[in-house]
ROGU-380440 format. One record per residue (C-alpha): residue number from 1; residue in one letter; x, y, z. Coordinates in steps of 0.1 Angstrom, whole numbers, plus 2048, in hexadecimal, padded with zeros to 3 digits. Example, Ala and Ser with C-alpha at 12.3 -4.5 7.8 and 13.67 -1.06 7.14 Angstrom:
+-------+------+------+-------+-----+
! filum ! pase ! east ! north !  up !
+-------+------+------+-------+-----+
!     1 !    A !  87B !   7D3 ! 84E !
!     2 !    S !  889 !   7F5 ! 847 !
+-------+------+------+-------+-----+
This chain:
+-------+------+------+-------+-----+
! filum ! pase ! east ! north !  up !
+-------+------+------+-------+-----+
!     1 !    M !  77E !   732 ! 93C !
!     2 !    I !  77F !   758 ! 937 !
!     3 !    L !  7A1 !   766 ! 92A !
!     4 !    P !  7AE !   786 ! 938 !
!     5 !    V !  7A9 !   7A4 ! 921 !
!     6 !    K !  7CF !   7A7 ! 91C !
!     7 !    D !  7D0 !   783 ! 90F !
!     8 !    L !  7B5 !   788 ! 8F5 !
!     9 !    K !  7C4 !   78C ! 8D2 !
!    10 !    V !  7B1 !   795 ! 8B4 !
!    11 !    S !  7BF !   789 ! 893 !
!    12 !    K !  7C4 !   7A3 ! 878 !
!    13 !    E !  7AD !   790 ! 860 !
!    14 !    A !  790 !   798 ! 879 !
!    15 !    Y !  793 !   7BD ! 86F !
!    16 !    I !  78D !   7B6 ! 84A !
!    17 !    L !  767 !   7B4 ! 84E !
!    18 !    P !  764 !   7D4 ! 862 !
!    19 !    L !  77A !   7E4 ! 848 !
!    20 !    F !  762 !   7D9 ! 82D !
!    21 !    I !  743 !   7E5 ! 840 !
!    22 !    S !  752 !   807 ! 848 !
!    23 !    S !  75C !   80B ! 824 !
!    24 !    L !  738 !   804 ! 81A !
!    25 !    I !  72C !   81D ! 834 !
!    26 !    A !  744 !   837 ! 825 !
!    27 !    L !  736 !   82F ! 802 !
!    28 !    F !  712 !   834 ! 80E !
!    29 !    G !  71B !   856 ! 81D !
!    30 !    G !  72D !   860 ! 7FD !
!    31 !    L !  70E !   858 ! 7E9 !
!    32 !    H !  6F8 !   86E ! 7FF !
!    33 !    H !  707 !   890 ! 804 !
!    34 !    E !  6F0 !   898 ! 821 !
!    35 !    Y !  701 !   87C ! 834 !
!    36 !    W !  724 !   88A ! 830 !
!    37 !    F !  72B !   882 ! 855 !
!    38 !    I !  725 !   85D ! 84E !
!    39 !    W !  73E !   85F ! 831 !
!    40 !    I !  758 !   86E ! 848 !
!    41 !    G !  751 !   855 ! 864 !
!    42 !    G !  752 !   838 ! 84D !
!    43 !    L !  772 !   844 ! 83D !
!    44 !    L !  784 !   849 ! 85F !
!    45 !    A !  778 !   826 ! 86B !
!    46 !    A !  785 !   817 ! 84A !
!    47 !    L !  7A7 !   827 ! 84F !
!    48 !    L !  7A8 !   819 ! 873 !
!    49 !    F !  79F !   7F6 ! 868 !
!    50 !    L !  7B7 !   7F9 ! 84A !
!    51 !    F !  7D5 !   7FC ! 863 !
!    52 !    L !  7C8 !   7E0 ! 879 !
!    53 !    A !  7C0 !   7C7 ! 85D !
!    54 !    Y !  7DF !   7CE ! 848 !
!    55 !    P !  7FB !   7D9 ! 860 !
!    56 !    H !  817 !   7D1 ! 847 !
!    57 !    V !  808 !   7DD ! 827 !
!    58 !    W !  7EF !   7F8 ! 831 !
!    59 !    M !  803 !   810 ! 81B !
!    60 !    Y !  7F7 !   7FC ! 7FD !
!    61 !    G !  7D5 !   80A ! 805 !
!    62 !    F !  7E1 !   82D ! 7FF !
!    63 !    W !  7F1 !   822 ! 7DE !
!    64 !    L !  7CF !   814 ! 7D4 !
!    65 !    A !  7BE !   834 ! 7DF !
!    66 !    G !  7D7 !   847 ! 7CA !
!    67 !    I !  7CE !   833 ! 7AB !
!    68 !    Y !  7A9 !   838 ! 7B3 !
!    69 !    G !  7AC !   85D ! 7B8 !
!    70 !    L !  7C1 !   863 ! 799 !
!    71 !    V !  7A9 !   84F ! 784 !
!    72 !    G !  78C !   863 ! 792 !
!    73 !    G !  79C !   884 ! 78B !
!    74 !    S !  7A5 !   878 ! 768 !
!    75 !    V !  782 !   86E ! 760 !
!    76 !    I !  774 !   890 ! 76B !
!    77 !    C !  78E !   8A2 ! 756 !
!    78 !    L !  789 !   88C ! 737 !
!    79 !    Y !  763 !   889 ! 737 !
!    80 !    S !  758 !   8AA ! 747 !
!    81 !    L !  771 !   8C6 ! 74A !
!    82 !    G !  781 !   8BC ! 729 !
!    83 !    R !  762 !   8C9 ! 718 !
!    84 !    I !  769 !   8EB ! 725 !
!    85 !    N !  78E !   8ED ! 71F !
!    86 !    G !  7A5 !   8D5 ! 70C !
!    87 !    W !  7C0 !   8D9 ! 726 !
!    88 !    Y !  7AC !   8C4 ! 73E !
!    89 !    R !  7AE !   8A7 ! 727 !
!    90 !    G !  7D4 !   8A9 ! 72A !
!    91 !    L !  7D1 !   8A9 ! 750 !
!    92 !    G !  7BA !   88B ! 74D !
!    93 !    V !  7D3 !   877 ! 738 !
!    94 !    M !  7EF !   881 ! 751 !
!    95 !    G !  7D9 !   873 ! 76E !
!    96 !    E !  7D4 !   853 ! 75C !
!    97 !    V !  7F9 !   84F ! 755 !
!    98 !    L !  801 !   855 ! 77A !
!    99 !    A !  7E7 !   83B ! 784 !
!   100 !    I !  7F6 !   822 ! 76C !
!   101 !    Y !  819 !   82A ! 77A !
!   102 !    I !  80E !   824 ! 79E !
!   103 !    T !  7FE !   803 ! 792 !
!   104 !    Y !  820 !   7FA ! 782 !
!   105 !    V !  833 !   802 ! 7A2 !
!   106 !    L !  81D !   7EA ! 7B5 !
!   107 !    L !  820 !   7CF ! 79A !
!   108 !    R !  846 !   7D3 ! 79B !
!   109 !    K !  845 !   7C3 ! 7BE !
!   110 !    T !  83A !   7A2 ! 7AE !
!   111 !    L !  859 !   7A1 ! 799 !
!   112 !    I !  86F !   7A3 ! 7B8 !
!   113 !    L !  85A !   789 ! 7CB !
!   114 !    R !  855 !   770 ! 7AF !
!   115 !    D !  875 !   75C ! 7B7 !
!   116 !    N !  873 !   760 ! 7DC !
!   117 !    L !  851 !   754 ! 7E6 !
!   118 !    K !  84D !   730 ! 7F1 !
!   119 !    E !  83F !   718 ! 7D7 !
!   120 !    G !  819 !   71B ! 7D7 !
!   121 !    N !  818 !   73E ! 7E4 !
!   122 !    S !  827 !   74C ! 7C4 !
!   123 !    S !  807 !   742 ! 7B1 !
!   124 !    Y !  7F5 !   75F ! 7C3 !
!   125 !    L !  80C !   778 ! 7B2 !
!   126 !    G !  7FA !   774 ! 791 !
!   127 !    L !  7D7 !   777 ! 7A1 !
!   128 !    W !  7E3 !   796 ! 7B5 !
!   129 !    S !  7F0 !   7A6 ! 795 !
!   130 !    V !  7CF !   7A0 ! 783 !
!   131 !    S !  7BC !   7AE ! 7A0 !
!   132 !    L !  7D1 !   7CD ! 7A0 !
!   133 !    L !  7CD !   7D3 ! 77B !
!   134 !    L !  7A7 !   7CD ! 77F !
!   135 !    F !  7A7 !   7E7 ! 79B !
!   136 !    Y !  7B4 !   801 ! 783 !
!   137 !    V !  79C !   7F8 ! 767 !
!   138 !    L !  77E !   7F6 ! 77E !
!   139 !    S !  787 !   818 ! 78E !
!   140 !    N !  783 !   827 ! 76B !
!   141 !    L !  762 !   816 ! 765 !
!   142 !    S !  755 !   820 ! 787 !
!   143 !    F !  75C !   845 ! 782 !
!   144 !    I !  74E !   843 ! 75F !
!   145 !    A !  72E !   834 ! 76D !
!   146 !    W !  72E !   850 ! 787 !
!   147 !    F !  731 !   86A ! 76B !
!   148 !    W !  715 !   85A ! 758 !
!   149 !    W !  700 !   85A ! 777 !
!   150 !    G !  707 !   880 ! 77B !
!   151 !    M !  6FC !   885 ! 757 !
!   152 !    E !  6DC !   870 ! 75F !
!   153 !    I !  6E6 !   857 ! 744 !
!   154 !    Y !  6E7 !   839 ! 75B !
!   155 !    P !  6DA !   832 ! 77E !
!   156 !    I !  6F1 !   833 ! 79D !
!   157 !    H !  6F0 !   80D ! 7A0 !
!   158 !    Y !  70D !   808 ! 787 !
!   159 !    Y !  724 !   81F ! 79A !
!   160 !    T !  71A !   810 ! 7BC !
!   161 !    A !  720 !   7EC ! 7AF !
!   162 !    A !  742 !   7F6 ! 7A1 !
!   163 !    E !  74C !   806 ! 7C2 !
!   164 !    V !  743 !   7E7 ! 7D6 !
!   165 !    V !  757 !   7D1 ! 7BF !
!   166 !    L !  774 !   7EA ! 7C2 !
!   167 !    I !  773 !   7E7 ! 7E8 !
!   168 !    L !  774 !   7C1 ! 7E7 !
!   169 !    L !  791 !   7C3 ! 7CE !
!   170 !    A !  7A4 !   7DA ! 7E4 !
!   171 !    L !  79F !   7C3 ! 802 !
!   172 !    H !  7AC !   7A6 ! 7ED !
!   173 !    I !  7CA !   7BA ! 7E0 !
!   174 !    L !  7D4 !   7C3 ! 803 !
!   175 !    Y !  7CE !   7A0 ! 812 !
!   176 !    I !  7E6 !   78D ! 7FC !
!   177 !    P !  806 !   7A1 ! 804 !
!   178 !    E !  7FC !   7A3 ! 829 !
!   179 !    H !  7F5 !   77E ! 82C !
!   180 !    F !  815 !   773 ! 81B !
!   181 !    E !  829 !   790 ! 82C !
!   182 !    W !  836 !   79F ! 80B !
!   183 !    E !  846 !   7BE ! 81C !
!   184 !    P !  85B !   7AA ! 835 !
!   185 !    L !  865 !   792 ! 81A !
!   186 !    L !  86F !   7AE ! 803 !
!   187 !    H !  883 !   7BD ! 81F !
!   188 !    A !  894 !   79B ! 826 !
!   189 !    V !  89C !   795 ! 801 !
!   190 !    V !  8AE !   7B7 ! 7FF !
!   191 !    L !  8C0 !   7B0 ! 820 !
!   192 !    E !  8D1 !   791 ! 811 !
!   193 !    E !  8E8 !   7A8 ! 7FE !
!   194 !    N !  90B !   7AB ! 80E !
!   195 !    V !  91B !   7C6 ! 7FA !
!   196 !    C !  91A !   7EA ! 806 !
!   197 !    P !  908 !   800 ! 7EC !
!   198 !    H !  91D !   81E ! 7F7 !
!   199 !    C !  941 !   811 ! 7F8 !
!   200 !    G !  93F !   7EE ! 7EA !
!   201 !    G !  94C !   7DE ! 80A !
!   202 !    T !  93E !   7BF ! 81B !
!   203 !    L !  920 !   7C4 ! 832 !
!   204 !    Q !  91C !   7B5 ! 854 !
!   205 !    T !  8FB !   7A8 ! 861 !
!   206 !    E !  8EE !   7B3 ! 883 !
!   207 !    R !  8CE !   7AB ! 896 !
!   208 !    R !  8BF !   7C7 ! 8AA !
!   209 !    K !  8A0 !   7C6 ! 8C0 !
!   210 !    C !  883 !   7DD ! 8B9 !
!   211 !    P !  87E !   7F6 ! 8D5 !
!   212 !    K !  858 !   7F0 ! 8D4 !
!   213 !    C !  850 !   7CC ! 8CD !
!   214 !    G !  871 !   7BC ! 8D6 !
!   215 !    E !  874 !   7A8 ! 8B6 !
!   216 !    Y !  896 !   7A6 ! 8A6 !
!   217 !    N !  89B !   7B6 ! 884 !
!   218 !    V !  8B8 !   7AF ! 86C !
!   219 !    I !  8CE !   7CE ! 865 !
!   220 !    K !  8EB !   7D1 ! 84D !
!   221 !    Y !  90A !   7E5 ! 859 !
!   222 !    C !  928 !   7F0 ! 844 !
!   223 !    P !  948 !   7F1 ! 85A !
!   224 !    A !  95B !   804 ! 83F !
!   225 !    S !  943 !   822 ! 83D !
!   226 !    E !  936 !   81C ! 860 !
!   227 !    E !  912 !   81E ! 854 !
!   228 !    F !  8F3 !   809 ! 859 !
!   229 !    M !  8DF !   800 ! 83B !
!   230 !    V !  8B9 !   801 ! 836 !
!   231 !    V !  8A2 !   7F6 ! 81A !
!   232 !    C !  895 !   814 ! 806 !
!   233 !    K !  86F !   813 ! 806 !
!   234 !    N !  86E !   81F ! 7E2 !
!   235 !    C !  888 !   80C ! 7CE !
!   236 !    K !  88D !   7EF ! 7E7 !
!   237 !    K !  8B3 !   7F2 ! 7E7 !
!   238 !    L !  8CB !   7F6 ! 804 !
!   239 !    T !  8D4 !   81A ! 80D !
!   240 !    P !  8E7 !   829 ! 82A !
!   241 !    L !  8D1 !   830 ! 849 !
!   242 !    G !  8D1 !   855 ! 853 !
!   243 !    R !  8D4 !   863 ! 830 !
!   244 !    E !  8B9 !   87B ! 826 !
!   245 !    R !  8B4 !   86A ! 804 !
!   246 !    C !  8BA !   848 ! 7F5 !
!   247 !    I !  8DB !   845 ! 7E3 !
!   248 !    H !  8CA !   832 ! 7C7 !
!   249 !    C !  8A8 !   842 ! 7BF !
!   250 !    N !  8AC !   863 ! 7D3 !
!   251 !    S !  88B !   85E ! 7E5 !
!   252 !    I !  888 !   86D ! 808 !
!   253 !    Q !  892 !   855 ! 824 !
!   254 !    L !  889 !   853 ! 849 !
!   255 !    A !  8A7 !   859 ! 861 !
!   256 !    A !  89C !   83B ! 876 !
!   257 !    L !  896 !   816 ! 873 !
!   258 !    K !  874 !   807 ! 86F !
!   259 !    C !  86B !   7E5 ! 87F !
!   260 !    T !  85F !   7CB ! 865 !
!   261 !    V !  849 !   7BB ! 880 !
!   262 !    C !  836 !   7D7 ! 891 !
!   263 !    G !  83E !   7F5 ! 87B !
!   264 !    K !  84E !   80A ! 897 !
!   265 !    T !  867 !   824 ! 88B !
!   266 !    A !  883 !   82D ! 8A2 !
!   267 !    P !  8A7 !   83A ! 8A0 !
!   268 !    I !  8C2 !   820 ! 89D !
!   269 !    N !  8D0 !   828 ! 8C0 !
!   270 !    E !  8AF !   81B ! 8CF !
!   271 !    W !  8B3 !   7F9 ! 8BF !
!   272 !    R !  8C7 !   7E2 ! 8D6 !
!   273 !    P !  8DB !   7C3 ! 8CC !
+-------+------+------+-------+-----+
């Protein structure tokens, strides 16, 4: 029996292999400057498959890219430009500190989740934390190998092998929070709070339907201040919807509600009971 095209559904896990292959293609293009168009094509394909394979945690990929990029800039400043001017060594140290801070921000999620994951799933927290730390360390080793290759001290094979392992590590780091739905769980944990962070009053719980996928999302409402509450994407605390900045960490907030299922962002008046 042949299913209609509209009934065919591809699991998000099916996009992990194309993501890995497109990442390897981008790596190949990056190693051969005359094939720059292959690097761009592989990178764009990897971004597409990143969104498809990890719809809830694709932003983690950009966090990892931030760690990788900062480490790369730091290695260049410390090992190359630092020989020209000592100020570059300071920039290199700052880059490493920022990379470590991003790693810490991601690790902080495990502290929130430790007591909220089901028994058996929490064991993956330790493995995920080790993988994240290893990603930071291996990023340094990879760029050092790249620098040595440029200085003709070691062949390119060390850098290439480190890059392939980094890609596999990144896929693993993204898979665990996607598989166990960390972001929706973090959202749900925070929404269990019933005290308004603005006025201290009791919050009411409402269920509103996403205007795109039709799934219900839980929303907190304060009848005293007449404001809806959302979870800050930075500090993971409740903050009034519609405010330009979070009342806790002062980070910029969207003036709309984001669906925890499909990721659609829409104004609160488009969400129906």
